[in-house]
PANUFI-307168 format. One record per residue (C-alpha): residue number from 0; x negated, y negated, z negated. Coordinates in nm, 2 decimals. Each point is the difference from the previous one (the first is absolute). Layout:
residues N
nr	east	north	up
NUM	X	Y	Z
...
//
This chain:
residues 657
nr	east	north	up
0	-2.03	-1.74	2.36
1	0.06	-0.30	-0.23
2	-0.29	-0.12	-0.22
3	0.25	-0.08	-0.28
4	0.11	0.37	-0.01
5	-0.36	0.11	-0.06
6	-0.06	-0.23	-0.29
7	0.07	0.08	-0.37
8	0.02	-0.26	-0.28
9	-0.24	0.21	-0.20
10	-0.25	-0.01	0.29
11	-0.02	-0.38	0.02
12	-0.25	-0.18	-0.22
13	0.03	-0.37	-0.03
14	-0.25	-0.27	-0.10
15	-0.27	0.26	-0.05
16	-0.37	-0.09	-0.07
17	-0.22	0.27	0.15
18	-0.37	-0.06	0.01
19	-0.08	0.18	0.33
20	0.13	0.16	0.31
21	-0.07	0.34	-0.14
22	0.21	-0.08	-0.31
23	0.29	-0.11	0.22
24	-0.01	0.33	0.20
25	-0.03	0.22	-0.31
26	0.29	-0.18	-0.17
27	0.23	0.03	0.30
28	-0.10	0.37	0.06
29	0.09	0.07	-0.37
30	0.34	-0.17	0.06
31	0.07	0.23	0.30
32	-0.10	0.31	-0.21
33	0.21	-0.11	-0.30
34	0.30	-0.04	0.23
35	-0.04	0.35	0.13
36	-0.10	-0.10	0.36
37	-0.32	0.20	0.01
38	-0.10	0.36	0.00
39	-0.37	-0.07	-0.07
40	-0.10	-0.34	-0.15
41	-0.37	0.04	0.06
42	0.04	0.10	0.36
43	0.22	-0.29	0.07
44	-0.24	-0.25	-0.17
45	-0.28	0.14	0.21
46	0.20	-0.04	0.32
47	0.08	-0.36	-0.09
48	-0.37	-0.08	-0.07
49	-0.11	0.17	0.32
50	0.24	-0.22	0.19
51	-0.13	-0.31	-0.17
52	-0.36	0.10	0.08
53	0.07	-0.01	0.37
54	0.17	-0.35	0.00
55	0.15	-0.20	-0.28
56	0.38	0.00	-0.01
57	-0.01	-0.36	-0.13
58	0.17	-0.15	0.30
59	-0.04	-0.36	-0.10
60	0.23	-0.27	-0.13
61	-0.04	0.14	-0.36
62	0.15	0.34	0.09
63	-0.12	0.36	0.03
64	0.15	0.34	0.10
65	-0.22	0.28	-0.13
66	0.15	0.33	0.13
67	-0.06	0.37	0.07
68	0.17	0.28	0.19
69	-0.08	0.33	-0.15
70	0.15	0.33	-0.12
71	-0.06	-0.12	-0.36
72	0.31	-0.21	0.04
73	0.34	0.15	-0.07
74	0.22	-0.26	0.15
75	-0.03	-0.35	0.16
76	-0.02	-0.27	-0.27
77	-0.15	-0.34	-0.07
78	-0.14	-0.16	-0.32
79	-0.08	-0.37	-0.02
80	-0.19	-0.25	-0.21
81	-0.02	-0.37	-0.03
82	-0.33	-0.14	-0.14
83	0.03	-0.33	-0.18
84	-0.36	-0.14	0.06
85	-0.08	0.21	0.31
86	-0.25	0.28	0.05
87	-0.28	0.06	0.24
88	0.13	0.26	0.25
89	-0.27	-0.06	0.27
90	0.28	-0.14	0.21
91	-0.05	-0.09	0.37
92	0.03	-0.37	-0.08
93	-0.23	0.03	-0.30
94	0.27	-0.14	-0.24
95	0.12	0.16	-0.32
96	0.32	0.21	0.01
97	0.31	-0.07	-0.21
98	0.25	0.24	0.15
99	-0.07	0.37	0.06
100	0.22	0.28	0.14
101	-0.13	0.36	-0.03
102	0.16	0.25	0.25
103	0.00	0.37	-0.07
104	0.10	0.21	0.30
105	0.01	0.37	0.07
106	-0.14	0.13	0.32
107	0.24	-0.17	0.24
108	-0.20	-0.23	0.24
109	0.31	-0.14	0.17
110	0.17	-0.09	-0.32
111	-0.32	-0.14	-0.15
112	-0.06	-0.24	0.30
113	0.37	-0.11	0.00
114	-0.03	-0.08	-0.37
115	-0.32	-0.20	0.03
116	0.15	-0.19	0.29
117	0.32	-0.07	-0.20
118	-0.20	-0.13	-0.30
119	-0.23	-0.21	0.22
120	0.31	-0.17	0.15
121	0.12	-0.08	-0.34
122	-0.34	-0.14	-0.10
123	0.00	-0.24	0.29
124	0.31	-0.17	-0.13
125	-0.12	-0.32	-0.17
126	0.24	0.03	-0.29
127	-0.12	0.34	-0.12
128	-0.33	-0.08	-0.16
129	0.11	-0.30	-0.21
130	0.33	0.16	-0.10
131	-0.15	0.34	-0.11
132	-0.29	-0.15	-0.19
133	0.25	-0.22	-0.20
134	0.27	0.26	-0.09
135	0.04	0.08	-0.37
136	0.14	0.36	0.02
137	-0.05	0.31	0.22
138	0.37	-0.02	0.07
139	-0.04	-0.34	0.15
140	-0.30	0.12	0.20
141	0.21	0.28	0.16
142	0.30	-0.22	0.05
143	-0.20	-0.25	0.20
144	-0.14	0.26	0.23
145	0.34	0.15	0.04
146	0.15	-0.33	0.11
147	-0.30	-0.08	0.22
148	0.04	0.34	0.18
149	0.37	-0.08	0.06
150	-0.11	-0.33	0.16
151	-0.28	0.14	0.21
152	0.14	0.34	0.09
153	0.38	-0.04	0.01
154	0.05	0.32	0.20
155	-0.14	0.20	-0.29
156	0.21	-0.17	-0.27
157	0.24	0.29	-0.01
158	-0.27	0.22	-0.14
159	0.05	-0.17	-0.34
160	0.34	0.16	-0.05
161	-0.11	0.34	0.12
162	-0.07	0.21	-0.31
163	-0.16	0.28	0.20
164	-0.27	-0.01	0.27
165	0.03	0.21	0.31
166	-0.12	0.36	-0.06
167	-0.16	-0.11	-0.33
168	0.28	0.07	-0.25
169	0.06	-0.17	-0.34
170	-0.29	-0.08	-0.22
171	0.21	0.06	-0.31
172	0.30	0.22	-0.06
173	0.21	-0.01	-0.32
174	0.29	0.18	-0.17
175	0.21	-0.18	-0.26
176	0.25	0.18	-0.23
177	0.16	-0.09	-0.33
178	0.23	0.22	-0.21
179	0.32	-0.19	0.08
180	-0.10	-0.05	0.37
181	0.19	-0.33	0.00
182	-0.23	-0.30	-0.06
183	-0.36	0.07	-0.09
184	-0.04	0.23	0.31
185	0.09	-0.27	0.25
186	-0.15	-0.30	-0.18
187	-0.33	0.18	-0.04
188	0.00	0.08	0.37
189	0.07	-0.36	0.09
190	-0.28	-0.13	-0.23
191	-0.25	0.25	0.15
192	0.09	-0.08	0.35
193	-0.02	-0.38	-0.05
194	-0.32	0.02	-0.19
195	-0.17	0.23	0.25
196	0.10	-0.24	0.28
197	-0.15	-0.29	-0.20
198	-0.32	0.21	-0.04
199	0.01	0.07	0.38
200	0.05	0.38	-0.03
201	0.25	0.20	0.20
202	0.24	0.20	-0.23
203	0.31	0.22	0.02
204	0.20	0.08	-0.32
205	0.23	0.29	-0.05
206	0.28	-0.06	-0.25
207	0.14	0.29	-0.20
208	0.32	-0.16	-0.12
209	0.33	0.12	-0.13
210	0.12	0.05	0.35
211	-0.30	0.21	0.10
212	-0.33	-0.07	0.17
213	-0.01	-0.28	0.26
214	-0.28	-0.11	0.23
215	-0.15	0.34	-0.04
216	-0.37	0.04	0.07
217	-0.08	0.22	0.31
218	-0.27	0.26	0.01
219	-0.18	-0.21	0.27
220	0.01	-0.31	-0.22
221	-0.13	0.19	-0.30
222	-0.29	0.15	0.21
223	-0.11	-0.35	0.12
224	0.05	-0.19	-0.33
225	-0.31	-0.09	-0.20
226	0.17	0.02	-0.34
227	0.34	0.09	-0.15
228	0.16	-0.18	-0.30
229	0.25	0.20	-0.21
230	0.18	-0.27	-0.21
231	0.25	0.23	-0.17
232	0.15	0.08	-0.34
233	0.16	0.32	0.13
234	-0.15	0.28	0.20
235	-0.04	-0.01	0.37
236	-0.10	0.25	0.27
237	-0.38	0.01	-0.02
238	-0.10	0.29	0.23
239	-0.01	-0.22	0.31
240	-0.28	-0.21	-0.16
241	-0.24	0.29	-0.05
242	-0.36	-0.10	0.09
243	0.08	-0.38	0.01
244	-0.11	-0.28	-0.23
245	0.30	-0.04	-0.23
246	0.04	-0.26	-0.28
247	0.28	0.08	-0.25
248	0.15	-0.27	-0.22
249	0.34	-0.11	-0.14
250	0.27	-0.17	0.20
251	-0.02	-0.28	-0.25
252	-0.36	-0.07	0.09
253	0.09	0.01	0.37
254	0.26	-0.27	-0.08
255	-0.18	-0.22	-0.25
256	-0.37	0.05	0.11
257	0.01	0.07	0.37
258	-0.33	-0.16	0.08
259	-0.18	0.19	-0.28
260	0.16	0.32	0.11
261	-0.11	-0.04	0.37
262	-0.35	-0.09	-0.11
263	-0.03	0.30	-0.23
264	0.14	0.23	0.27
265	-0.26	-0.12	0.26
266	-0.28	0.03	-0.25
267	0.09	0.36	-0.09
268	-0.21	0.25	0.20
269	0.12	0.34	-0.14
270	0.21	0.24	0.21
271	0.33	0.14	-0.13
272	0.01	0.38	-0.03
273	0.35	0.14	0.02
274	0.05	0.31	-0.22
275	0.38	0.05	0.02
276	0.09	-0.30	-0.21
277	0.25	-0.27	0.09
278	-0.12	-0.28	-0.22
279	-0.37	-0.03	0.09
280	-0.10	0.15	-0.33
281	-0.30	0.16	0.15
282	-0.13	-0.33	0.12
283	-0.37	0.01	-0.09
284	-0.10	-0.36	-0.03
285	0.07	-0.25	-0.28
286	0.23	-0.28	0.12
287	-0.10	-0.35	-0.09
288	0.36	-0.07	-0.12
289	0.02	0.23	-0.31
290	0.25	0.23	-0.17
291	0.09	0.23	0.28
292	-0.23	0.29	-0.09
293	0.14	0.02	-0.36
294	0.23	0.29	-0.10
295	0.25	-0.25	-0.15
296	0.04	-0.18	0.34
297	0.03	0.33	0.19
298	0.28	0.10	-0.24
299	0.16	-0.34	0.05
300	-0.01	0.05	0.38
301	0.16	0.35	-0.03
302	0.27	-0.14	-0.23
303	0.08	-0.29	0.23
304	0.02	0.24	0.30
305	0.28	0.18	-0.19
306	0.17	-0.32	-0.09
307	-0.01	-0.13	0.36
308	0.18	0.31	0.13
309	0.25	0.00	-0.29
310	0.11	-0.36	0.04
311	0.24	0.05	0.30
312	0.19	0.26	-0.19
313	0.02	-0.22	-0.31
314	0.11	-0.31	0.20
315	0.25	0.18	0.22
316	0.15	0.21	-0.28
317	0.02	-0.30	-0.23
318	0.18	-0.22	0.25
319	0.24	0.28	0.09
320	0.08	0.04	-0.38
321	0.04	-0.37	-0.04
322	0.22	-0.02	0.31
323	0.23	0.27	-0.13
324	0.05	-0.20	-0.32
325	0.05	-0.32	0.19
326	0.28	0.16	0.22
327	0.18	0.14	-0.30
328	-0.02	-0.34	-0.17
329	0.17	-0.15	0.30
330	0.25	0.28	0.07
331	0.10	0.10	-0.36
332	-0.12	-0.27	-0.23
333	-0.01	0.08	-0.37
334	0.21	0.31	0.05
335	-0.31	0.18	0.13
336	-0.16	-0.05	-0.34
337	0.31	0.09	-0.19
338	0.03	0.34	0.18
339	-0.37	0.07	0.00
340	-0.03	0.01	0.38
341	-0.22	-0.30	0.05
342	-0.21	0.08	0.32
343	0.22	0.29	0.10
344	0.35	-0.15	-0.01
345	0.06	0.01	0.38
346	-0.10	0.24	0.27
347	-0.25	-0.24	0.15
348	-0.16	-0.10	-0.33
349	-0.03	0.37	-0.11
350	-0.17	0.08	0.33
351	-0.25	-0.28	-0.04
352	-0.06	0.08	-0.37
353	-0.07	0.37	0.08
354	-0.23	-0.09	0.29
355	-0.19	-0.24	-0.23
356	-0.03	0.28	-0.26
357	-0.15	0.24	0.27
358	-0.26	-0.27	0.08
359	-0.09	-0.03	-0.37
360	-0.04	0.38	-0.02
361	-0.24	-0.01	0.29
362	-0.20	-0.29	-0.16
363	-0.19	0.20	-0.27
364	-0.11	0.29	0.22
365	-0.11	-0.24	0.28
366	-0.20	-0.19	-0.26
367	-0.19	0.30	-0.13
368	-0.03	0.15	0.35
369	-0.18	-0.30	0.14
370	-0.23	-0.04	-0.30
371	-0.11	0.36	0.07
372	-0.03	-0.06	0.37
373	-0.21	-0.31	-0.07
374	-0.25	0.22	-0.19
375	0.01	0.32	0.21
376	0.14	-0.11	0.33
377	0.29	0.21	0.15
378	-0.05	0.32	-0.20
379	0.08	-0.21	-0.31
380	0.33	-0.14	0.12
381	0.23	0.31	-0.04
382	-0.16	0.10	-0.33
383	0.03	-0.35	-0.15
384	0.36	-0.03	0.12
385	0.10	0.34	-0.16
386	-0.16	-0.11	-0.33
387	0.19	-0.33	0.02
388	0.33	0.18	0.06
389	-0.07	0.22	-0.30
390	-0.06	-0.31	-0.21
391	0.32	-0.15	0.13
392	0.22	0.30	-0.09
393	-0.19	0.10	-0.31
394	-0.08	0.36	0.10
395	-0.17	0.21	-0.27
396	-0.08	0.37	-0.06
397	0.30	0.05	-0.23
398	0.23	-0.20	0.22
399	-0.08	0.03	0.37
400	0.32	-0.19	0.09
401	-0.13	-0.31	-0.17
402	0.11	-0.20	-0.30
403	-0.30	-0.19	-0.14
404	-0.09	-0.26	0.27
405	-0.33	-0.17	-0.05
406	0.07	-0.26	0.27
407	-0.26	-0.25	0.11
408	-0.26	0.11	-0.26
409	0.03	0.37	0.10
410	-0.02	-0.09	0.37
411	-0.31	-0.21	-0.06
412	-0.17	0.29	-0.16
413	0.12	0.24	0.28
414	-0.13	-0.22	0.27
415	-0.35	-0.04	-0.14
416	-0.02	0.37	-0.11
417	0.12	0.13	0.34
418	-0.24	-0.23	0.19
419	-0.30	0.10	-0.20
420	0.08	0.37	0.00
421	0.06	0.00	0.38
422	-0.32	-0.20	0.05
423	-0.20	0.27	-0.18
424	0.19	0.28	0.18
425	-0.08	-0.15	0.34
426	-0.37	0.01	-0.08
427	0.03	0.35	-0.15
428	0.15	0.11	0.33
429	-0.25	-0.18	0.22
430	-0.21	0.31	0.04
431	0.28	0.21	0.15
432	-0.10	0.12	0.35
433	0.13	-0.21	0.28
434	0.18	0.30	0.16
435	0.24	0.01	-0.29
436	-0.02	-0.36	-0.11
437	0.36	-0.06	0.12
438	0.14	0.19	-0.30
439	-0.12	-0.27	-0.24
440	0.27	-0.26	0.10
441	0.29	0.24	0.05
442	-0.06	0.25	-0.28
443	-0.28	-0.07	-0.26
444	0.06	-0.37	-0.06
445	0.38	0.00	-0.04
446	0.04	0.33	-0.19
447	-0.30	-0.04	-0.23
448	0.08	-0.37	-0.06
449	0.37	0.05	-0.08
450	-0.07	0.29	-0.24
451	-0.26	-0.21	-0.19
452	0.21	-0.32	-0.01
453	0.30	0.21	-0.10
454	-0.18	0.15	-0.30
455	-0.16	-0.33	-0.10
456	0.32	-0.21	0.02
457	0.20	0.27	-0.18
458	-0.24	-0.05	-0.29
459	-0.03	-0.38	0.03
460	0.36	-0.10	0.05
461	0.11	0.04	-0.37
462	-0.28	-0.22	-0.13
463	0.03	-0.26	0.28
464	0.37	-0.01	-0.06
465	-0.06	-0.07	-0.37
466	-0.23	-0.29	0.09
467	0.25	-0.12	0.25
468	0.27	0.00	-0.27
469	-0.23	-0.18	-0.24
470	-0.06	-0.28	0.25
471	0.37	-0.03	0.07
472	0.07	-0.01	-0.38
473	-0.26	-0.28	-0.04
474	0.17	-0.20	0.28
475	0.34	0.05	-0.15
476	-0.12	-0.10	-0.35
477	-0.13	-0.34	0.12
478	0.21	-0.27	-0.15
479	0.11	-0.32	0.18
480	-0.31	-0.20	-0.09
481	-0.24	0.28	0.09
482	0.17	0.05	0.34
483	-0.02	-0.37	0.07
484	-0.37	0.00	-0.09
485	-0.04	0.31	0.23
486	0.16	-0.19	0.29
487	-0.23	-0.30	-0.06
488	-0.31	0.22	-0.01
489	0.09	0.19	0.32
490	0.09	-0.32	0.18
491	-0.33	-0.16	-0.09
492	-0.19	0.31	0.11
493	0.15	-0.03	0.35
494	-0.16	-0.35	0.03
495	-0.34	0.06	-0.16
496	-0.16	0.17	0.30
497	0.28	0.00	0.26
498	-0.02	0.34	0.15
499	-0.30	0.12	-0.20
500	-0.03	0.27	-0.26
501	0.19	-0.19	-0.27
502	0.31	-0.08	0.22
503	-0.01	0.36	0.14
504	0.00	0.13	-0.36
505	0.31	-0.22	-0.08
506	0.17	0.11	0.32
507	-0.07	0.37	-0.07
508	0.14	-0.04	-0.35
509	0.32	-0.15	0.15
510	0.03	0.29	0.25
511	-0.05	0.26	-0.28
512	0.27	-0.18	-0.20
513	0.24	0.04	0.29
514	-0.05	0.38	0.00
515	0.10	-0.01	-0.37
516	0.31	-0.20	0.07
517	-0.14	-0.33	-0.15
518	0.09	-0.26	0.26
519	-0.08	-0.33	-0.18
520	-0.37	0.06	0.00
521	-0.02	0.01	0.38
522	0.21	-0.32	0.02
523	-0.25	-0.19	-0.22
524	-0.29	0.14	0.21
525	0.15	-0.12	0.33
526	0.09	-0.34	-0.15
527	-0.37	-0.05	-0.11
528	-0.12	0.10	0.35
529	0.24	-0.23	0.19
530	-0.08	-0.31	-0.21
531	-0.37	-0.09	0.10
532	0.06	-0.04	0.38
533	0.33	-0.18	-0.05
534	-0.15	-0.23	-0.26
535	-0.29	-0.09	0.23
536	0.24	-0.05	0.29
537	0.20	-0.24	-0.21
538	-0.31	-0.18	-0.10
539	-0.12	-0.05	0.36
540	0.34	-0.14	0.08
541	0.05	-0.24	-0.29
542	-0.36	-0.09	-0.08
543	-0.15	-0.02	0.34
544	-0.28	-0.24	-0.11
545	-0.15	0.28	-0.21
546	-0.07	0.22	0.31
547	-0.19	-0.01	0.32
548	0.16	0.02	0.34
549	-0.07	0.37	0.03
550	0.14	0.07	-0.34
551	0.32	-0.19	0.07
552	0.05	0.18	0.34
553	-0.04	0.34	-0.17
554	0.23	-0.10	-0.29
555	0.31	0.06	0.21
556	-0.11	0.36	0.06
557	0.00	0.06	-0.37
558	0.37	-0.06	-0.03
559	0.05	0.30	0.22
560	-0.27	0.21	-0.17
561	0.14	-0.09	-0.35
562	0.36	0.09	0.09
563	-0.13	0.33	0.14
564	-0.19	0.08	-0.32
565	-0.34	-0.03	0.16
566	-0.21	-0.16	-0.27
567	-0.32	0.00	0.21
568	0.11	-0.32	0.17
569	-0.14	-0.18	-0.30
570	-0.35	0.15	0.04
571	-0.16	-0.27	0.23
572	0.12	-0.28	-0.23
573	-0.13	0.18	-0.31
574	-0.33	0.06	0.17
575	-0.02	-0.37	0.11
576	0.08	-0.15	-0.35
577	0.01	0.27	-0.26
578	-0.01	-0.24	-0.30
579	0.33	-0.16	0.11
580	0.18	0.28	0.18
581	-0.06	0.31	-0.22
582	0.12	-0.15	-0.33
583	0.30	-0.15	0.17
584	0.10	0.33	0.17
585	-0.06	0.20	-0.32
586	0.22	-0.23	-0.22
587	0.27	-0.02	0.26
588	0.01	0.38	0.04
589	0.01	0.05	-0.38
590	0.30	-0.22	-0.01
591	0.17	0.18	0.28
592	-0.05	0.34	-0.15
593	0.11	-0.13	-0.34
594	0.32	-0.15	0.13
595	0.08	0.30	0.21
596	-0.02	0.23	-0.30
597	0.18	-0.24	-0.23
598	0.30	-0.02	0.24
599	0.01	0.38	0.04
600	-0.07	0.00	0.37
601	-0.04	0.35	0.15
602	-0.14	0.13	0.32
603	0.02	0.36	0.13
604	-0.25	-0.03	0.29
605	-0.37	-0.08	-0.02
606	-0.01	-0.25	0.28
607	0.22	-0.22	0.22
608	-0.02	-0.35	-0.14
609	0.29	-0.23	0.09
610	0.16	0.27	0.21
611	0.09	0.23	-0.30
612	0.12	-0.27	-0.24
613	0.37	0.05	0.10
614	-0.03	0.36	-0.13
615	-0.17	-0.09	-0.33
616	0.15	-0.02	-0.35
617	0.06	-0.37	-0.08
618	-0.11	-0.14	0.34
619	0.07	-0.36	-0.09
620	-0.21	0.03	-0.32
621	-0.28	0.15	0.21
622	0.01	-0.29	0.25
623	-0.02	-0.23	-0.30
624	-0.31	0.19	-0.13
625	-0.18	-0.03	0.33
626	0.09	-0.37	0.04
627	-0.11	-0.07	-0.36
628	-0.34	0.17	0.06
629	-0.05	-0.16	0.34
630	0.08	-0.35	-0.12
631	-0.23	0.04	-0.30
632	-0.28	0.12	0.23
633	0.05	-0.31	0.22
634	0.00	-0.25	-0.29
635	-0.31	0.15	-0.16
636	-0.18	-0.01	0.33
637	0.10	-0.36	0.04
638	-0.17	-0.07	-0.34
639	-0.31	0.21	0.04
640	-0.09	-0.04	0.36
641	-0.22	-0.29	0.12
642	0.14	-0.24	0.25
643	-0.30	0.02	0.23
644	0.04	0.27	0.27
645	-0.25	0.28	-0.01
646	-0.22	-0.01	0.31
647	-0.11	0.36	0.03
648	0.17	0.30	-0.15
649	0.14	0.34	0.07
650	0.29	-0.13	0.21
651	-0.25	-0.07	0.27
652	-0.04	0.37	0.05
653	0.32	-0.03	0.20
654	0.21	0.23	-0.22
655	0.31	-0.20	0.08
656	-0.10	-0.22	0.29
//
């Protein structure tokens, strides 16, 4: 077992000035307790003092190893202290002590002796004492020991790269999930993994991305883990974590504040109690990172769950529509417009157009169905989907065949109503005897749910349809200048928080506009989202002196992220130098959205970046809009950013390297 793997930066106190041996022991015991290494702080302190009473652990040469092996210890761990002026530790050579390691060990005699022997070997190295008493940071302290262990124990150097100890399991498990499942999910996972490694914790992260769950946590790993981090902005399966210490936060916090997230998770002592929820809403402790127990954030998570499942239908259907128009443009030219068959002028284009239309018809029911499922688990899915379908076709009491579609707004209401109703119905049926409990899922839930959602949507559809028409009228009535201003505002929102609530709101507005047949709004939104990473990539290429080595290396990645409409590539740079990067990205995105709307660019799909530009309305104008915004971002960064490279910033979390 490596010494460096048992140390934690928060358990290393440098240049301390304790007045006595007792103060040293009390301080280091408190460190162990604060880090969650102890079951019983007082029992461990008593065991350490009893060991000191028999013979001092001050081994001479200015060093001491107070230690105890007791059931009061949860797991093997070491805290450390350097004392600037030395402290009387009743050492064997009678000299003051400047370097102290305190070992906490569960009842494992063999492991305890091996650890003491290992540490004693390190202490005999002449470079250890002067080097550790001179370091400036805990990270340097651990790094020196790590390198010394590589030198003295070369056969054990492979332990560093092992994230899991034999038969011990992972200390931390995590699940990351974002609504789109494209960027935040994987970047947060990488940030947590890298930071945990730097903090010398073993970790495994499950990613719930757009392609499904990867690196899935096993039952055995969950059983052995000390704490589970749920860094998610959409719901995940929580039943498997019942009875474990669970810390729930946003995927953004997992990405931007991985160290704070890990510390908060380890300090949390409450146990999660599963009560049929999927989101962790019955979590009984108060997380250190706020906003996740609020009703507004729960609604946001349910909404984003629906959006994440809807997107593949919107993207696939939109591209098929655009492809049908593209084929007719090539095969028939202007005659397709003259005869009113644009998109259906050939057998192939008609097939693709119809297929895309079917995908669009699925989009609204899927959206409302998965909102309901996010709230009420599986019983909500069918009811929400039926409500969404009723909204899509406009079914009412007087016209069961449909005719007053309420679209996205009606589906939004259907999803939340169905989810809440089914949630209450599940609890109402929880007292049914187990012998006949099977009828709930096959009879009571679907029949009762569909009858209720049918009556409710039959009454709601006319009013929701009027609201839908009112919004459509407002969009149609916007004149040229107002639409250009709208494009600028939406573009700027995409850059203000780069994947946060503001950009999500702009993106959702663009998606809603697609369902209303307004394609220029989505084009402006995507232009605003592509600009920040592209502008930063250009700046790292043409103004290299403004960036550190790590920033320049990561800059090339932002070309790819920007072209793929992944705005989050700009986050590390914004976190490192917000006063220079945020205004630059905002103004560049405002310009991109403005130019896109001015030139009448249109987009029928809510994602895709450079890959869908050939199917856009006015693609050359759109490329000009993105280029204008990116160049503006680059030039403003060149003016605002200092020439000196920043020594320490969020890029060091290893998000890209």
